[in-house]
N, C-alpha and C positions, 0 to 999 in steps of 0.2 A: 497579589499573593492571597488576600482573603477570598477572591473570587475563585482561585484554583482551589483552595481548601474546601469551599462549598461544593465546587464542581466534582470532587472526589466522591461525594455522598449523593450525587444526582445521577439519574440514567436517561436514557432515552425513553420517555413515558410511552409514546405510541408502541414502540417495539416491546416495552415491558407488558403492556395490555395484551398484544398479540401472543406474548408467551404464555400469559396466564390463561388466555382462551385455548391455547394448544394443550394445556394441562387438564381441561375440563373432560368429564368422564363421556365416554361413547353414548351418543343418544341425545346429549344436551344440545339444544338448537344454537346456542353461542359457541360451540366447539369449533376451532380452526385446525384443519388437518394440513399435512405437507401438500397433498394433492389440490386442496383449494388455493393454497399460495401460489402454487406452480401455474395452475389454470388461470388465476387472476393476473399474474405477471405476464403470461403468454398473451392473454386477451388484450393488455394495455396497448394503446391508450384508453380503450373503452373498459370500463369497470363493470363486470358481470352484476346482474341483479340478484337479489336474494342472497347477499354474502352475510356471514355472521357480522355482528356489529364491529367487533374489534379489526377484523380484516377490511371491511368496508371503510373505516376511518383511516386505516393505514394506506389503502389504495387511494383514497380520496386526496390525502395530502401529497402523496408521491406524484399524482398525475397533474397536480395543480402547479403550474410552473410560476415562481415568484415574479413579481413585477420588475425586480432588478436584474434578471436574467437577460443577457444580451447574446443571442445565438451566434451572431457573427464574431463576437469576441471569444465564445467558447470554441468555435471551429477553428479560429486562429491560435488559441491557446493548445489545442489538441494538435495542430501542425507543429506548434514549437516542440512538444514532447516528442513527436515523431522524428524531428529533425535531430534531436539529441542522440540518437542511435544508441550505440553501446555505453555511451556516457550515462544515460539514464539508469541502466542496470547497474553499472559499477557504483553509482552514488547511492542508490536504494538499497542495494545488498550490503554495501559496507559502511557508509556514513550513517544511512538512516537505520537500517535494521540491526547490524552488529553493533554500531554506535549505541543504539538503544538498549543493547544487553548489559551495558555498565550500570544499570540502575534497576532496582528491585521493583516488584509488582508485576507488570505485564509479561516479563520473561517468566516469573513463577507461574503466572496463570498459563502460559503455553505449555510448560511441563506438566502442570496438573491436567490439561485437556488431552494430554497423550499424542499431539499430533506432530511433535519435534523429537523424533527419535529414530536412528536405523536408517532404513530406507523412505521413511516418512518424510524426512527433513527436506530432500530434494522436491518431493511432490508439493509440501506446502509452500515452498518457495515459488514453485511453478504456478500453483493456484493464485498467489498474490500478483505474480506477473502476468498471468492470463487476465485477471480482472483490470490491472492498470493498462494493459494494451486494449481491452475492449473500451474502456471509457474514453480512450484518446484516439480511436479510428473515427474516420468521417461520419458524422451523425450518430456516433455512438452513444450520446447522452439524450437523444431524443426519447420521449416517453414511448416505452415499447421496444427500443432498440436494444441490443445485446448488452452494451454497457450499463444502461439504465436497469435492465432486469438483474444483472450480476450484483449491482450495488444495493439494489433492495433485497436481494438474496443474502448477501453478506449482512445487512442490518438485521434481517430476521435471524441469522445465525448468532450475531453477537447477543441478541436479546434472550435467544435460549441458553447460550453459555452463561449468560448473567444470572439467569433464573436458576439454572442447574447448580452452579457453584457457589452462589451467595451464601447458603446456610453453612458451608464448611470453610468459608474464605476468611481471612484476617482482615475484616473491614476497618477495625480500629487502627490498623497499621498501615494499610494501602488503599482504603476506600473501597467502594463497590468493585466487583470482578471487572466489569467493563462499565466505566464512568465517564462523565462528561470531561473531566479535566484529562484523562488519558486519551479520549477521542480526540480532543483539540490537539493533543500533543502528537498523535498519530497523523492528523491531517497536516500538521506543520512539517513531518517527515516527508511528504509527498509533494508539498508545493515551494515553500522558501528553501527548505534544506537542499532540494534537488537544485534548485537555481543557483544557490551559492556554492554547492558541491561543484556543479558542472563548470561554472565560471572559474573556479579553481583549478579545474583540469584544462583551461585554455579556451573554452567555448565561448565565443561572443555572442552576447545577447543583448538586444536594445531595450530600451526602457519600456517601449511598447509591447514587445514580445514578453517581457516579464510580467506586465500587468495583465496581459490576456491569459497567461498561463495561471497567475493567481487566480483569475475570474473562473476559470474551468474549474479549479479545485474548491473553489467557494461553493459551486453548485453541487459538486460531488459530496461536500460535506453536508450540505442541506439534506441531500437525499440519503445520506448515511445517518441522519439524525443528530448530528452535532448541533448544539444549542446555538441559535442566532448571534449571541453575544461573542461567540468564538469563530464566527465566519468573517473573513475579510478579504478583499483582493488587493490590499496594500502590503507590499513586500516588506516594508519597514517596520509596519505594525506587527505583522507575523513574526519577524526576527526579535522584535521586544517581547513578545508573548513567549517564544520559544526561550529566551533567555531566563525568564522568570520560571518557566516549567523546568528548565535544569536546576535553578537554584532550589526548587522544591521537591525535586526527585529523590527518591529513596536510594539507599546506598546500594553498592555491588553485592549481589548474591551468588551462591554456587549455581543456580539455575542459569543466570546469565552467562557465567564461565562455560558451562556445559553447552549451551545453545550457540555461543560463538564459535567453539571447537567443531560442533556438528555442521554448522552453516558453512565454515571454511573448509571442512572436509569435503561437503558437497560440491564445492567449486572444482574439486579434481575428479568428479564423477560425471561431469556434464558429457553429453553425447554429441560429439561434434560431426559425426557421419562420415568418417574416414572408413574406407572398405579395408584398408591394411591396419592390423590391431597394432603394430608398432608405431605407425604415424598417429593413431588416436591416442594411444598413451602418452606420445611425446606432446601432443597437443593439450592433453589434460595436465600434465605437469607443468607446462608453460602457462596455462590459464591460472592454475592455482599459485604459481609463484608470482604472477603479475598481480593478482588480487591481494595477495598477502602484502606485496610491496605498497599497493595503494593504500591497504587498510592501515598500514605503519604512518603513512603520510597523514591520513585523516585521525587517527587515534593518538599518535605520537608514542615514543617508547614506553612512557609511564602507563598510558591507556592499554597499550597491548599487554603489559604485564599484569594490569588489573584484570584483563580478560583471560589471562593464563596463555597467552600467545607469544611466541618469540619474535621480537621486531626483525624486520628485513630492511636491506638497503633501499632507497626511495627511486631506484630506476624506472618504476612504473610511472612516476609523475612525469619524468622527462619524456618518456615515450608518449604519454598522452597529451602533454602540452605541445610537443612538436607536431604530432599528428592533427591535433585540434586546430592549431595556429595555421596550418597549411589548408585545413579543410574550411574552416569558418571565417577566417579573415583574408584569406587570398582567393581560394576557389569560389567562396561564397560571395565575393564581390563581383565576379564576373556575370554578364547576363544570364539570367536563368539559373543562377548558381543556387539561390535559396531553394528553388522547386527540386533541384538536383539532390541537395543535401536532405531535403525532406524525404524524397523517394529512397535514397540510400539508406537512411536512418531507419525507416520503417522495415526495410528488408533485413537489417542488421538486428533489430529488436524481434522480428519473426523467427530468425535464425536462433537467438537466444532462447526465444520461448520453447521452440522444438527442442532444443538440447536438454531442456528439463523434463521432456516427456517423451523419452526413447521408446516406450513401449505402447504408445497410443496418442490420440488426439489430446490437446490440452483442455483442461476443465477445471472447475471449482468443486469443491467438496460439497457433498450433500447435507442438507439440514440435519443437525443432530436431533435426536429424540427429546421430546419435552419431558419434564418431570426429573 
């Protein structure tokens, strides 16, 4: 708990230095621009010469792969994520994201940045999904690959958000806008929370698969600027940390209730690609009802009321457990079953991503302006 308290007032120092360099006046030789960051990321793993000091140090750390990284484990961990199919999206959207809205701080920052409202809600969900898919595609985390570049892009974005909103943020109440404790909590939503959520939906995962999955996200956390003390590939350690993070979390705020409603409303606007409008609307209503049912399972009736949402019957859990038992425990045990599950899951995830971007290709947000 003391470490968490200290982490609330600590940030990603390399990211902070980059943000400060971006606020320097034009003509300053140490100034970093959006185009310089974009060019450096595209040139990776080679770091261009004559970069401003803050960007050079940022890129030097990002391209230096830690000794503990095992690429075979990372690739196996990515394959585990792909094999989860729709289940990963269900857990990330409901247990990780909406579940996180029960606590103040990060939810209030999202509202303050203006990225979660109206039609922006679905796009913001899509941007996070695009990033998670990029880091879990084959080779996606190799220096210079798309997942690696997007992770560094998100890290720079977090640093700029922290610099912009810190002067008007209630740091005495919630810590820095983007702090190490919250970053550790966010990483826990992508690794151990996904594992426990998917297992609760009936997905069978071996000890080795879970360990490789954790190793993948440990490296993602490193690239994202999470302090080494909050990085682990031990699932039980992460669960223990997550438990203490929940004990220290701030209480429910109106921002969390608003975001929960907006996020769930967005589930009813996913574009499933049906040519007949009536069929499309029917599919959207079904998907909304299914996810509301699963959310009730994850949150419980009291949690749903905290979020300002009406509890639903848990039929979604029965459907998921039945489907996943057939797929992972029966079909997956057949020769070549694991490979077929991975291919099927990756296609399902691609369809889920496309449904969030009906008007164009999937992408992540541009870096915000500094200052």
